[in-house]
SEKOLLO-578811 format. One line per field, with one value per residue (C-alpha): x, y, z; residue in one letter. Coordinates in steps of 0.05 Angstrom, whole numbers. Example, Ala and Ser with C-alpha at 12.3 -4.5 7.8 and 13.67 -1.06 7.14 Angstrom:
REM residues 2
c1 c(246:273)
c2 c(-90:-21)
c3 c(156:143)
resn c(A:S)
//
This chain:
REM residues 430
c1 c(1871:1932:1884:1849:1917:1936:1871:1881:1952:1926:1874:1930:1977:1931:1912:1856:1787:1762:1816:1800:1726:1747:1788:1730:1681:1725:1725:1656:1641:1698:1664:1727:1745:1677:1680:1748:1722:1663:1706:1757:1710:1649:1655:1609:1661:1711:1768:1794:1864:1915:1977:2022:1989:1987:2063:2077:2052:2085:2056:2116:2097:2039:2015:1960:1945:1915:1863:1825:1859:1800:1749:1797:1812:1735:1725:1783:1753:1686:1716:1751:1687:1650:1706:1728:1756:1830:1846:1918:1893:1857:1916:1962:1908:1914:1988:1991:1944:1990:2054:2069:2046:2084:2098:2045:1991:2021:2021:1951:1925:1956:1928:1858:1857:1880:1841:1902:1902:1897:1859:1855:1780:1721:1655:1620:1668:1656:1581:1579:1606:1571:1509:1493:1554:1575:1523:1520:1492:1491:1471:1471:1541:1556:1604:1650:1624:1685:1659:1587:1552:1491:1440:1425:1358:1350:1324:1377:1372:1433:1447:1502:1552:1554:1625:1609:1604:1553:1499:1431:1371:1341:1301:1308:1384:1437:1488:1549:1554:1589:1529:1566:1524:1536:1527:1511:1458:1397:1380:1374:1333:1286:1272:1261:1209:1179:1166:1136:1189:1207:1182:1227:1296:1333:1400:1440:1505:1526:1555:1579:1527:1581:1550:1617:1620:1683:1706:1677:1744:1749:1677:1687:1747:1710:1649:1690:1727:1663:1630:1690:1696:1673:1635:1560:1544:1546:1493:1540:1523:1459:1437:1428:1379:1383:1338:1280:1233:1196:1243:1207:1231:1301:1301:1261:1269:1338:1311:1256:1190:1191:1241:1282:1236:1179:1227:1250:1178:1174:1238:1209:1146:1191:1232:1168:1151:1222:1215:1144:1165:1230:1272:1348:1378:1353:1355:1344:1402:1397:1371:1406:1374:1321:1309:1339:1391:1457:1497:1472:1521:1582:1548:1533:1601:1633:1587:1603:1678:1693:1636:1620:1684:1645:1670:1628:1559:1517:1470:1410:1378:1303:1315:1299:1346:1396:1432:1501:1548:1510:1520:1451:1482:1537:1594:1621:1686:1744:1792:1794:1794:1820:1814:1883:1909:1957:2018:2065:2067:2130:2159:2190:2263:2267:2224:2158:2134:2200:2186:2114:2081:2105:2067:2035:2055:2000:2000:1982:1982:2054:2081:2074:2048:2069:2013:2037:1981:1911:1928:1917:1973:1935:1924:1999:2015:1962:1983:2057:2039:1984:2003:1958:1898:1912:1962:1925:1862:1830:1840:1810:1863:1845:1893:1900:1917:1951:2025:2086:2142:2216:2213:2154:2103:2037:2033:1987:1999:1986:1956:1916:1891:1816:1801:1796:1739:1703:1653:1707:1744:1782:1833:1830:1885:1856)
c2 c(3516:3505:3484:3432:3404:3398:3363:3312:3298:3285:3234:3200:3195:3154:3083:3084:3090:3121:3173:3188:3196:3243:3287:3290:3308:3364:3394:3380:3454:3470:3478:3471:3409:3378:3399:3365:3302:3298:3311:3257:3203:3207:3156:3198:3253:3238:3278:3237:3255:3200:3215:3197:3244:3300:3292:3287:3359:3422:3491:3535:3599:3627:3698:3677:3730:3697:3737:3685:3615:3577:3604:3594:3524:3508:3537:3497:3432:3449:3462:3397:3362:3392:3382:3312:3288:3295:3351:3377:3447:3431:3397:3457:3503:3465:3467:3541:3555:3523:3544:3602:3567:3527:3452:3428:3465:3438:3366:3371:3402:3344:3293:3322:3331:3258:3233:3197:3219:3159:3175:3106:3113:3111:3149:3103:3126:3199:3191:3159:3225:3273:3235:3244:3284:3236:3205:3128:3075:3004:2941:2869:2838:2764:2730:2672:2605:2596:2654:2631:2577:2540:2511:2440:2431:2505:2528:2543:2565:2549:2590:2599:2651:2699:2721:2793:2866:2883:2928:2952:2985:3041:3103:3091:3084:3030:3038:3005:2983:3049:3087:3106:3112:3062:3090:3052:3006:3037:2967:2937:2996:2991:2916:2932:2983:2935:2888:2945:2944:3018:3022:2964:2956:2903:2873:2834:2826:2854:2796:2784:2752:2702:2678:2649:2603:2631:2603:2634:2669:2696:2719:2754:2793:2809:2833:2876:2907:2928:2952:2998:3024:3094:3067:3083:3020:2962:2918:2858:2858:2834:2838:2773:2788:2754:2799:2845:2883:2952:3011:3045:2990:2997:3073:3082:3016:2993:2923:2882:2863:2794:2740:2707:2649:2697:2741:2682:2664:2736:2722:2656:2693:2748:2692:2666:2738:2744:2680:2697:2767:2744:2793:2779:2834:2806:2738:2708:2675:2599:2565:2498:2474:2495:2458:2436:2384:2419:2363:2394:2450:2408:2370:2432:2462:2402:2412:2488:2477:2411:2407:2479:2518:2570:2616:2582:2582:2627:2608:2649:2638:2654:2724:2796:2832:2871:2934:2912:2853:2795:2720:2708:2711:2662:2653:2586:2576:2527:2584:2649:2720:2786:2857:2884:2951:2946:2990:2970:2935:2891:2883:2814:2815:2741:2681:2677:2746:2785:2858:2856:2851:2792:2808:2862:2883:2892:2918:2866:2898:2916:2873:2865:2806:2794:2765:2736:2686:2698:2748:2738:2755:2812:2840:2835:2873:2926:2938:2941:2999:3030:3016:3072:3031:2981:3016:3044:3004:2952:2880:2814:2761:2688:2648:2580:2602:2659:2646:2682:2711:2702:2761:2733:2781:2762:2734:2694:2625:2616:2684:2690:2755:2754:2824:2899:2914:2976:2967:2971:3032:3001:2943:2892:2927:2997)
c3 c(1316:1360:1416:1371:1351:1423:1440:1382:1407:1476:1449:1409:1466:1512:1499:1550:1517:1583:1580:1508:1528:1585:1537:1487:1543:1568:1500:1475:1471:1425:1355:1314:1350:1335:1262:1258:1290:1242:1182:1202:1227:1185:1129:1085:1084:1028:1000:943:967:988:1028:970:923:973:984:909:897:927:929:904:939:979:982:1031:1083:1147:1184:1219:1217:1250:1200:1143:1161:1166:1096:1071:1097:1069:1000:999:1024:963:913:932:866:887:836:838:845:909:940:923:952:1019:1017:999:1057:1108:1073:1120:1184:1234:1223:1270:1230:1164:1189:1219:1153:1114:1163:1159:1083:1072:1131:1156:1228:1274:1341:1367:1374:1327:1319:1367:1421:1401:1399:1467:1494:1444:1423:1350:1332:1276:1232:1240:1195:1225:1193:1214:1214:1226:1276:1263:1288:1332:1376:1379:1420:1389:1435:1417:1383:1366:1299:1245:1173:1132:1068:1016:1041:981:961:939:962:1017:994:1021:990:1032:1011:938:940:940:995:1026:1096:1110:1082:1019:956:900:829:766:798:768:736:803:832:773:788:862:844:792:852:892:946:951:1023:1046:1073:1032:1057:1007:968:902:860:790:744:723:660:639:700:736:802:866:879:808:806:873:845:781:819:866:808:775:839:856:784:768:708:712:677:726:693:702:776:812:881:920:977:1043:1087:1079:1126:1125:1123:1179:1225:1202:1207:1272:1311:1284:1286:1254:1284:1254:1271:1217:1203:1184:1144:1107:1088:1059:1018:994:969:937:902:869:844:816:776:751:727:693:734:727:770:835:867:937:973:966:1030:1041:1104:1155:1219:1286:1263:1276:1242:1177:1188:1174:1118:1081:1096:1064:1004:998:1006:969:918:901:919:957:1009:1061:1093:1135:1195:1216:1282:1293:1319:1296:1252:1293:1269:1298:1298:1326:1347:1316:1246:1241:1190:1178:1134:1127:1120:1158:1128:1152:1124:1118:1091:1033:1042:983:916:909:839:827:806:788:768:731:751:739:723:746:815:856:920:962:1032:1083:1154:1208:1277:1291:1234:1160:1117:1045:1003:937:920:891:835:762:714:688:759:771:708:723:795:775:730:777:849:872:854:909:958:1020:1002:1046:1018:1038:1053:1063:1109:1145:1213:1252:1264:1290:1248:1264:1311:1350:1321:1291:1219:1174:1146:1071:1058:993:962:951:928:944:992:973:1030:1083:1109:1165:1172:1227:1265:1260)
resn c(X:X:X:X:X:X:X:X:X:X:X:X:X:X:X:X:X:X:X:X:X:X:X:X:X:X:X:X:X:X:X:X:X:X:X:X:X:X:X:X:X:X:X:X:X:X:X:X:X:X:X:X:X:X:X:X:X:X:X:X:X:X:X:X:X:X:X:X:X:X:X:X:X:X:X:X:X:X:X:X:X:X:X:X:X:X:X:X:X:X:X:X:X:X:X:X:X:X:X:X:X:X:X:X:X:X:X:X:X:X:X:X:X:X:X:X:X:X:X:X:X:X:X:X:X:X:X:X:X:X:X:X:X:X:X:X:X:X:X:X:X:X:X:X:X:X:X:X:X:X:X:X:X:X:X:X:X:X:X:X:X:X:X:X:X:X:X:X:X:X:X:X:X:X:X:X:X:X:X:X:X:X:X:X:X:X:X:X:X:X:X:X:X:X:X:X:X:X:X:X:X:X:X:X:X:X:X:X:X:X:X:X:X:X:X:X:X:X:X:X:X:X:X:X:X:X:X:X:X:X:X:X:X:X:X:X:X:X:X:X:X:X:X:X:X:X:X:X:X:X:X:X:X:X:X:X:X:X:X:X:X:X:X:X:X:X:X:X:X:X:X:X:X:X:X:X:X:X:X:X:X:X:X:X:X:X:X:X:X:X:X:X:X:X:X:X:X:X:X:X:X:X:X:X:X:X:X:X:X:X:X:X:X:X:X:X:X:X:X:X:X:X:X:X:X:X:X:X:X:X:X:X:X:X:X:X:X:X:X:X:X:X:X:X:X:X:X:X:X:X:X:X:X:X:X:X:X:X:X:X:X:X:X:X:X:X:X:X:X:X:X:X:X:X:X:X:X:X:X:X:X:X:X:X:X:X:X:X:X:X:X:X:X:X:X:X:X:X:X:X:X:X:X:X:X:X:X:X:X:X:X:X:X:X:X:X:X:X:X:X:X:X:X:X:X:X:X:X:X:X)
//
């Protein structure tokens, strides 16, 4: 185990990706090292144990007799993997196991159990060296319009940018973009089966049905809250579909055979079937324009922003679906957004929010950003009482532009809280 800890430190101490790869390559036959990499970097492996909770409990004594530390540690990781609800007894068991060992092993055990060890590389880097070691699940992700170049006269399809939680249907299950299983969505699965779509891959967004007519931002927060809840009844959510093709293509080819124009025709037919059957838990994303007139982009962005209060619009080019971030799917918004990790809840000492949450603090590269706008009064009261429900979570923050703080570090102008992102496990600076 000491050897594995040494290897991890070597990876952490270099900023060079090539050097990290070299270290991983040199130790690719170390089975404990590989087990630890998988446990730490596989998003499907959860422990339910946050650093704060781990540190809040202390094993009083330990009568653990160590015979084979490596084997015992593997068994400990497997136990936490199978019992991932964050029980006090499981935390104390981990602490008791490392109680009589040196500080390096104690710290490493804590870092593994809380999945807080930062290696400075992700599973893609690891898999480039040890192919297939860590399971991957890639779906198509869009790119901001500022980073894309559109060819004049090329085909574009403009649609409403849905403000919800990414969700795909595959093999009879509803999953996040990190391949995590959603519970409580049986009503959506039932309607998918009703339409005979069991053998298709469906990409879409979970959104709040919003029968009361909330604003786009409020509906987003409401939908995210329901999606992340442990409640098995999520009937207030529906799936807005924006892509579909046979699941064999997704699983085996990692792309679609049809280009977007053809896939959109399939969605249009599907929309007709949904209307005829009276299905309410599925819908097809609204298409605003299809053609070659690129001036329509800014017309519809004005409509989305000024008239409808939407998050923005999406542009699909006439290309196959790609299981990666692509410039063939383009995001267009007035404001920018970043995914930040919340580190602290700040209780206001004066003013309107005295005694409740005034703002949250988020990490942003080597600096912090305080976000005080975008919260409802009920959210401020709740997070003041239950900071663990937002601290260490990934939150979406809307902002006007990137600026510098008084020390010359990166900051954000006019940051506004949008909601907790349950379909993200990394912040922009991680």
